[in-house]
Backbone bond lengths (Angstrom), bond angles and torsions (degrees), N, CA, C in turn:
res aa  C-N    CA-C-N  psi(-1)  N-CA   C-N-CA  omega(-1)  CA-C   N-CA-C  phi
1 M - - - 1.474 - - 1.524 109.82 -
2 I 1.330 115.82 145.90 1.449 120.17 -179.26 1.520 110.91 -88.38
3 N 1.318 115.87 162.63 1.455 122.92 179.90 1.532 109.72 -91.73
4 I 1.329 116.70 152.77 1.465 120.96 178.32 1.533 110.56 -55.77
5 D 1.331 116.81 -34.82 1.460 120.60 -178.08 1.522 112.60 -64.60
6 E 1.323 116.91 -16.92 1.461 120.80 179.02 1.530 111.91 -85.28
7 L 1.330 116.90 -12.02 1.459 120.42 178.99 1.524 110.79 -75.68
8 K 1.328 116.02 149.75 1.458 121.62 -178.69 1.526 109.80 -106.66
9 F 1.318 115.79 101.71 1.461 121.65 175.62 1.532 108.12 -85.03
10 D 1.345 116.50 149.91 1.463 119.03 -177.70 1.531 111.37 -75.57
11 E 1.334 115.82 -173.48 1.469 120.79 -176.35 1.526 112.61 -63.45
12 K 1.353 117.33 -18.68 1.463 120.87 176.76 1.528 111.70 -96.65
13 G 1.333 115.53 4.75 1.465 119.83 178.80 1.504 113.58 80.22
14 L 1.342 116.84 21.87 1.460 121.24 -176.68 1.519 112.02 -115.14
15 I 1.321 115.36 156.24 1.454 122.50 174.86 1.530 108.02 -137.07
16 P 1.349 118.80 132.94 1.473 120.23 -179.29 1.526 111.08 -69.86
17 A 1.328 115.36 141.97 1.464 121.69 -179.66 1.528 109.22 -128.26
18 V 1.327 116.12 113.43 1.458 121.70 177.11 1.527 107.49 -89.81
19 V 1.323 117.16 119.57 1.462 122.16 -176.46 1.524 109.18 -96.74
20 V 1.335 115.57 126.53 1.459 122.21 -174.62 1.527 110.25 -124.52
21 D 1.328 116.18 138.39 1.467 121.81 177.12 1.530 109.70 -69.99
22 A 1.326 117.04 128.15 1.456 121.41 -176.55 1.519 112.91 -66.11
23 V 1.329 117.50 -28.52 1.465 121.10 -177.60 1.514 111.59 -86.99
24 S 1.329 116.50 -55.89 1.469 120.68 -173.90 1.518 113.14 -87.46
25 K 1.336 117.21 -15.92 1.470 123.34 -175.12 1.529 111.69 66.74
26 Q 1.318 117.01 14.39 1.462 121.36 178.15 1.525 110.01 -73.86
27 V 1.329 116.07 138.06 1.464 120.18 175.05 1.528 107.91 -72.72
28 L 1.327 116.47 123.84 1.457 121.05 -175.68 1.523 112.56 -93.91
29 T 1.326 116.12 -43.86 1.459 118.94 -178.51 1.517 110.53 -165.07
30 L 1.302 115.97 165.98 1.465 123.20 171.72 1.517 106.73 -120.13
31 A 1.330 115.72 122.23 1.462 120.24 179.75 1.529 108.51 -135.22
32 Y 1.328 116.21 -175.36 1.462 120.20 -178.69 1.523 110.14 -128.75
33 M 1.316 114.89 145.80 1.457 121.59 177.01 1.526 109.39 -124.40
34 N 1.330 115.64 149.40 1.452 120.36 166.43 1.528 106.99 -111.22
35 R 1.312 117.01 -177.10 1.470 118.77 -176.87 1.523 112.03 -58.66
36 E 1.336 115.72 -42.92 1.466 119.64 -176.99 1.522 111.41 -65.88
37 S 1.335 117.78 -45.25 1.468 119.98 -178.46 1.530 110.77 -67.56
38 L 1.339 116.38 -33.62 1.465 119.38 177.52 1.527 110.66 -66.90
39 K 1.317 116.45 -41.77 1.468 120.12 177.89 1.528 110.73 -63.55
40 I 1.337 116.66 -42.26 1.470 120.68 177.89 1.531 110.19 -62.27
41 S 1.341 115.59 -42.25 1.466 120.69 179.49 1.520 111.06 -59.05
42 M 1.322 116.50 -42.78 1.460 121.54 -178.61 1.533 111.65 -71.56
43 E 1.321 116.28 -36.89 1.471 120.47 -179.36 1.527 111.60 -70.93
44 K 1.336 115.77 -44.48 1.461 120.27 -176.93 1.534 112.55 -88.14
45 E 1.345 116.22 -16.22 1.469 122.11 -173.51 1.522 110.64 59.11
46 L 1.342 114.10 33.79 1.462 123.60 175.31 1.523 107.36 -132.51
47 T 1.340 117.14 142.33 1.458 118.66 -179.09 1.520 111.51 -66.86
48 C 1.326 114.07 130.05 1.464 121.87 175.06 1.528 105.92 -130.16
49 F 1.315 117.07 128.51 1.458 121.51 -175.87 1.532 110.39 -119.97
50 W 1.341 113.77 172.81 1.453 120.11 171.31 1.519 107.42 -106.40
51 S 1.317 116.53 118.04 1.460 121.45 179.71 1.523 108.99 -79.39
52 R 1.335 116.06 114.28 1.465 120.48 179.94 1.530 111.68 -72.57
53 S 1.337 116.78 -28.46 1.469 120.16 -179.57 1.529 111.79 -77.26
54 R 1.350 115.63 -38.73 1.470 119.54 -178.88 1.526 112.50 -95.72
55 N 1.351 115.07 -12.14 1.462 120.53 179.52 1.534 111.89 58.35
56 E 1.360 114.29 48.39 1.458 119.85 -179.80 1.527 110.33 -156.09
57 L 1.333 115.74 164.78 1.457 121.04 176.55 1.521 109.56 -67.79
58 W 1.337 115.68 148.89 1.461 120.81 -175.44 1.535 108.67 -142.39
59 L 1.340 115.65 104.86 1.463 120.86 176.20 1.518 107.74 -83.91
60 K 1.321 116.67 110.31 1.463 121.26 -177.45 1.528 110.61 -58.26
61 G 1.334 116.60 125.83 1.461 121.72 177.93 1.514 114.50 96.09
62 E 1.335 117.04 -6.24 1.464 119.80 -176.89 1.518 112.41 -61.06
63 T 1.320 117.29 -35.31 1.468 120.38 178.50 1.530 111.81 -102.88
64 S 1.327 117.48 -33.97 1.473 121.26 -176.02 1.530 113.36 -88.77
65 G 1.336 116.78 -23.47 1.464 120.35 -174.71 1.519 112.66 86.89
66 N 1.339 116.21 -1.95 1.466 120.54 -178.85 1.531 110.84 -88.88
67 Y 1.317 115.21 63.78 1.464 120.39 -179.82 1.523 110.87 -66.51
68 Q 1.327 115.41 155.45 1.458 122.12 175.44 1.519 107.99 -120.19
69 H 1.328 116.07 108.53 1.458 121.74 -177.44 1.526 109.62 -82.91
70 I 1.302 116.32 121.01 1.463 121.04 -172.42 1.520 112.25 -78.01
71 V 1.333 115.35 128.93 1.462 122.71 173.81 1.523 109.18 -93.59
72 S 1.330 116.50 -45.52 1.462 120.54 179.72 1.529 110.08 -159.67
73 I 1.334 114.50 158.71 1.465 121.61 173.77 1.520 106.89 -128.86
74 T 1.335 116.73 125.60 1.459 121.54 -176.63 1.524 110.22 -127.19
75 A 1.328 115.86 134.38 1.461 120.73 177.39 1.521 110.24 -92.77
76 D 1.328 116.19 154.30 1.463 119.85 177.35 1.528 109.96 -79.07
77 C 1.340 115.77 -178.08 1.463 120.83 -174.25 1.526 113.11 -64.14
78 D 1.336 117.42 -24.33 1.465 121.27 179.32 1.527 112.45 -96.74
79 N 1.325 115.86 -1.50 1.468 121.69 -178.87 1.531 113.10 60.24
80 D 1.358 116.33 27.39 1.464 118.29 -179.76 1.528 112.61 -120.51
81 A 1.325 116.83 16.20 1.465 122.07 175.14 1.526 108.35 -155.34
82 L 1.332 115.79 151.26 1.463 121.17 -176.60 1.529 111.41 -123.11
83 V 1.331 114.91 147.24 1.458 121.63 166.76 1.524 106.01 -113.84
84 V 1.329 116.07 122.02 1.460 121.82 -178.76 1.529 107.96 -110.32
85 T 1.317 116.52 111.74 1.461 121.69 -179.88 1.523 108.78 -90.75
86 V 1.333 116.78 128.33 1.466 120.42 -172.07 1.526 112.70 -135.87
87 E 1.313 113.85 162.18 1.462 122.09 166.88 1.530 105.78 -110.59
88 P 1.338 118.15 104.91 1.465 120.97 -174.26 1.528 112.97 -81.69
89 D 1.328 114.85 146.26 1.468 120.22 175.31 1.518 112.11 -85.84
90 G 1.325 116.54 -14.54 1.462 120.04 -177.92 1.509 110.06 -172.84
91 P 1.340 117.22 -163.72 1.457 122.14 -177.84 1.525 112.28 -57.79
92 A 1.331 115.33 145.56 1.466 120.20 177.43 1.523 111.19 -89.23
93 C 1.329 115.92 -28.05 1.464 120.84 -173.13 1.531 111.97 -90.69
94 H 1.330 115.58 148.31 1.469 120.22 177.33 1.526 111.66 -68.35
95 L 1.353 116.27 -13.36 1.469 120.56 176.08 1.528 111.31 -87.43
96 N 1.333 116.02 8.98 1.459 123.51 176.53 1.530 113.20 70.26
97 T 1.329 116.91 26.88 1.463 121.62 172.79 1.516 108.56 -104.18
98 K 1.313 115.30 155.88 1.469 119.25 -175.92 1.519 111.64 -59.45
99 S 1.336 116.61 -41.30 1.454 122.09 -179.48 1.516 110.43 -121.22
100 C 1.335 115.59 153.02 1.462 119.87 174.48 1.523 111.49 -78.68
101 F 1.346 115.85 -15.65 1.461 120.46 -175.63 1.531 110.07 -97.09
102 N 1.326 115.93 92.84 1.460 121.46 -176.92 1.528 114.19 -127.23
103 N 1.312 116.71 -11.33 1.465 120.65 -175.98 1.526 110.31 -95.71
104 K 1.326 116.08 92.62 1.459 120.98 -175.68 1.524 110.38 -67.60
105 V 1.310 115.97 132.27 1.461 122.93 179.93 1.528 110.94 -98.99
106 F 1.339 116.50 -36.12 1.463 121.22 -178.20 1.522 109.32 -154.45
107 E 1.337 115.70 146.28 1.462 120.85 174.61 1.529 108.30 -143.97
108 S 1.311 115.32 127.95 1.460 120.57 -179.17 1.523 110.62 -69.84
109 D 1.325 116.05 141.51 1.466 120.87 175.32 1.521 110.86 -77.72
110 K 1.320 115.69 -20.34 1.472 120.26 -176.77 1.527 112.85 -91.55
111 R 1.318 115.37 -30.94 1.461 120.25 -176.55 1.520 109.45 -123.67
112 K 1.299 116.48 125.73 1.461 121.44 -177.33 1.527 110.50 -110.20
113 D 1.325 115.12 144.56 1.463 119.67 173.78 1.523 109.29 -66.02
114 F 1.323 115.70 141.96 1.460 119.45 174.70 1.512 109.37 -146.39
115 S 1.311 115.76 140.46 1.461 121.46 171.44 1.516 107.34 -150.63
116 Y 1.321 115.69 155.62 1.462 119.85 177.16 1.525 110.02 -61.15
117 E 1.323 115.66 -34.38 1.463 118.83 -179.28 1.524 111.16 -66.37
118 Q 1.348 116.90 -40.91 1.462 120.32 177.35 1.522 110.91 -60.98
119 L 1.335 116.15 -44.17 1.458 120.23 178.62 1.526 110.40 -63.84
120 F 1.329 116.10 -42.75 1.463 121.21 -179.74 1.529 110.27 -59.94
121 D 1.331 116.30 -45.33 1.469 120.87 -179.76 1.530 111.11 -65.33
122 L 1.343 116.19 -37.02 1.464 120.11 178.37 1.525 110.63 -64.22
123 I 1.338 115.86 -44.15 1.469 120.39 178.39 1.520 110.41 -63.54
124 K 1.327 116.09 -43.18 1.470 120.58 179.67 1.525 110.83 -59.93
125 G 1.336 115.67 -36.42 1.455 120.28 179.35 1.510 113.05 -64.53
126 R 1.326 116.98 -29.11 1.464 121.14 178.63 1.529 111.64 -72.57
127 K 1.335 116.38 -17.32 1.469 120.46 176.53 1.516 111.24 -88.22
128 T 1.318 116.65 -40.74 1.463 120.31 -177.52 1.530 112.49 -82.57
129 D 1.340 115.48 -38.15 1.466 120.73 177.91 1.525 108.27 -119.56
130 K 1.306 115.30 87.57 1.466 121.11 -173.67 1.520 111.71 -60.51
131 K 1.337 114.96 136.95 1.451 121.04 -179.93 1.525 109.57 -117.59
132 E 1.318 116.37 123.56 1.462 120.97 -178.10 1.540 110.11 -61.87
133 G 1.329 114.87 132.47 1.456 120.49 179.28 1.512 113.93 86.04
134 S 1.334 118.01 -2.64 1.456 121.73 -179.84 1.527 110.59 -80.64
135 Y 1.322 116.44 128.24 1.468 121.17 177.71 1.528 110.31 -63.67
136 T 1.331 116.09 -37.82 1.465 120.24 -179.86 1.526 110.69 -64.19
137 T 1.324 116.12 -44.76 1.462 120.06 177.33 1.523 110.43 -61.46
138 Y 1.326 115.67 -38.97 1.469 121.15 177.91 1.531 110.97 -58.81
139 L 1.333 116.93 -42.84 1.463 120.20 179.57 1.524 111.40 -63.41
140 F 1.337 116.07 -43.70 1.462 119.29 179.43 1.528 111.34 -64.86
141 E 1.314 116.46 -36.86 1.471 119.85 179.14 1.519 111.46 -67.60
142 K 1.320 117.43 -35.43 1.469 121.42 178.74 1.527 112.30 -72.70
143 G 1.327 116.25 -28.57 1.457 119.59 174.53 1.510 115.71 95.97
144 I 1.323 114.35 -174.87 1.460 122.87 -170.26 1.522 113.42 -60.55
145 D 1.327 117.99 -39.24 1.468 119.65 -177.51 1.527 111.57 -62.83
146 K 1.328 116.75 -42.36 1.459 121.14 178.84 1.530 110.39 -66.56
147 I 1.313 116.20 -41.25 1.473 120.88 179.62 1.521 110.50 -63.13
148 L 1.317 116.69 -45.32 1.465 120.92 179.35 1.522 111.41 -63.33
149 K 1.313 116.29 -38.32 1.467 120.52 178.08 1.523 110.18 -61.18
150 K 1.337 116.63 -43.34 1.461 120.33 -179.60 1.523 111.54 -67.23
151 V 1.333 116.98 -37.78 1.465 120.36 176.73 1.520 110.06 -61.92
152 G 1.326 115.88 -41.83 1.466 120.25 177.92 1.519 111.73 -63.80
153 E 1.325 116.52 -43.85 1.466 121.00 -179.80 1.523 111.29 -63.29
154 E 1.326 116.29 -44.27 1.464 120.10 -178.55 1.523 111.12 -68.62
155 S 1.329 117.64 -33.91 1.468 121.11 176.01 1.529 110.16 -61.64
156 T 1.323 115.26 -42.32 1.464 120.08 178.18 1.522 110.99 -63.61
157 E 1.327 117.16 -40.34 1.467 121.25 179.32 1.526 111.11 -63.31
158 V 1.321 116.39 -37.33 1.468 120.43 177.03 1.519 110.31 -63.22
159 I 1.321 116.36 -44.01 1.463 121.57 -179.11 1.529 110.54 -62.87
160 I 1.320 116.41 -44.88 1.474 120.86 -178.93 1.531 110.74 -62.42
161 A 1.345 116.60 -45.61 1.457 120.73 -178.63 1.526 111.54 -65.93
162 A 1.334 116.55 -41.45 1.467 120.80 -179.79 1.524 111.07 -67.57
163 K 1.319 116.03 -39.99 1.466 120.69 178.81 1.522 110.65 -63.27
164 A 1.331 116.73 -33.44 1.466 121.43 179.22 1.536 111.51 -80.66
165 E 1.336 116.19 -1.34 1.468 122.44 -179.48 1.530 111.64 56.67
166 D 1.323 114.83 35.88 1.460 121.77 177.35 1.527 107.75 -98.71
167 K 1.334 116.44 95.64 1.469 121.12 -173.99 1.521 112.12 -61.07
168 K 1.329 117.38 -46.67 1.458 121.05 -177.66 1.520 110.99 -60.90
169 E 1.328 116.66 -44.90 1.458 120.66 -179.69 1.530 110.97 -68.70
170 T 1.328 116.41 -35.59 1.465 120.12 178.59 1.525 110.58 -64.29
171 I 1.334 116.67 -42.61 1.467 120.76 176.77 1.526 110.33 -59.84
172 Y 1.326 115.55 -45.15 1.460 121.43 -179.77 1.535 110.79 -59.45
173 E 1.332 115.78 -46.40 1.471 120.07 -176.91 1.528 111.69 -71.61
174 I 1.333 117.49 -34.73 1.470 119.83 176.38 1.523 110.06 -64.55
175 A 1.341 116.58 -38.11 1.466 120.35 176.92 1.531 110.20 -62.29
176 D 1.332 116.44 -43.01 1.472 120.65 176.94 1.526 111.00 -60.87
177 L 1.327 115.37 -44.21 1.469 120.39 -179.59 1.523 110.36 -64.10
178 T 1.328 116.78 -42.74 1.462 121.02 179.69 1.521 111.20 -58.56
179 Y 1.318 116.06 -44.94 1.465 120.77 178.53 1.522 110.86 -59.96
180 H 1.338 117.02 -48.40 1.468 119.79 -177.03 1.526 112.08 -68.28
181 V 1.337 117.12 -31.97 1.467 120.05 175.51 1.527 109.72 -66.21
182 M 1.334 117.02 -37.14 1.463 119.77 176.60 1.524 111.35 -63.90
183 V 1.321 116.51 -39.94 1.469 120.28 175.87 1.528 109.36 -59.36
184 L 1.331 116.28 -44.66 1.467 121.51 178.36 1.522 110.85 -61.31
185 M 1.330 116.79 -44.03 1.461 120.62 -180.00 1.523 111.15 -58.43
186 I 1.322 116.66 -45.57 1.464 120.71 -179.11 1.519 110.77 -65.30
187 E 1.324 116.29 -41.54 1.466 120.55 178.15 1.526 111.13 -62.36
188 A 1.346 115.77 -34.53 1.471 121.03 -177.58 1.526 112.48 -91.04
189 G 1.338 117.56 -0.65 1.460 120.46 179.21 1.515 113.77 74.89
190 I 1.324 116.46 30.07 1.465 122.18 -179.56 1.528 108.82 -105.52
191 S 1.320 116.67 132.76 1.467 120.86 -178.49 1.526 111.18 -100.75
192 L 1.323 116.00 165.17 1.461 120.68 174.44 1.527 110.23 -61.45
193 E 1.321 115.91 -35.41 1.464 120.42 179.35 1.529 110.84 -64.86
194 D 1.330 117.38 -35.64 1.471 120.48 176.84 1.528 110.64 -59.28
195 I 1.332 116.03 -44.08 1.467 120.68 -179.48 1.520 110.31 -69.41
196 Y 1.334 115.79 -41.50 1.466 120.37 178.85 1.530 110.53 -58.19
197 K 1.333 116.60 -46.95 1.462 120.36 -178.02 1.520 111.67 -66.43
198 E 1.329 116.84 -36.11 1.458 120.25 178.06 1.522 110.83 -65.30
199 L 1.330 116.62 -44.84 1.464 120.34 178.93 1.528 110.97 -66.50
200 A 1.340 116.16 -40.17 1.456 120.26 -179.56 1.524 112.30 -65.03
201 S 1.334 116.36 -27.88 1.463 120.30 -178.91 1.522 112.76 -77.17
202 R 1.331 115.94 -12.68 1.460 119.99 -178.48 1.520 109.45 -91.30
203 H 1.334 115.27 91.45 1.458 120.20 -176.61 1.532 111.57 -68.52
204 V 1.314 116.36 -29.93 1.464 120.69 178.91 1.520 108.04 -115.61
205 I 1.334 116.56 115.03 1.462 119.44 -179.35 1.518 112.24 -101.57
206 D 1.332 116.04 -11.57 1.459 119.93 177.54 1.514 108.59 -117.72
207 K 1.294 116.34 119.23 1.457 121.57 178.64 1.516 109.35 -122.97
208 K 1.322 114.51 136.95 1.457 119.08 177.68 1.518 108.22 -78.25
209 I 1.309 115.54 121.92 1.452 120.47 -177.00 1.521 109.20 -102.65
210 K 1.308 115.91 126.11 1.461 120.97 176.81 1.523 108.57 -85.20
211 Q 1.298 116.11 118.53 1.451 119.82 179.46 1.532 109.94 -86.46
212 E 1.286 114.02 132.13 1.458 118.39 178.44 1.523 108.81 -76.71
213 K 1.316 114.74 138.33 1.465 119.10 179.88 1.522 109.77 -72.85
214 M 1.294 113.65 134.85 1.460 118.19 177.92 1.524 108.58 -73.72
215 T 1.299 116.90 133.74 1.462 120.73 179.56 1.520 110.17 -113.88
């Protein structure tokens, strides 16, 4: 890891900090830090910025409660910009939206944005705002037993495809399983963040298992 003294602050003593959601990887905001706010951020593990408009330190969430818990801070190749990865307690924007970046300027017709969070939110919308003819809405209307049955069926399809060493089919079936597991998560009130935190808490993912000898 590099030292703060290796960072390049501008003529006003500031360095830009791009804040990114640790789970969705969505860019939440662009703010600025000086040496003092960066040190506070590292000590408290909460984002602290320098407000250029108010000309003062600004601990994000101090008044709103929307703290940003820092996972990591990374400098770019020139050491003159930062990416701050966080777990947010609430919206990043003063307009009460999750991200400050909401005004799309351009979108390619050939390449579409995709994230698990976008898919999750789309599926969730089919439960709260039912859409006629939607397969997802149909699953929610049928309830937990139908959802569990589909998860079981898709799990079996993954096993069959993988056993046949058919990579393309395995990818296809894993995608199907992922979708149905998301439906189950929403039905059960489980968020992507819940899964992220559970996985993050598992410091050891490989454990040596002692097999008992059959007698």
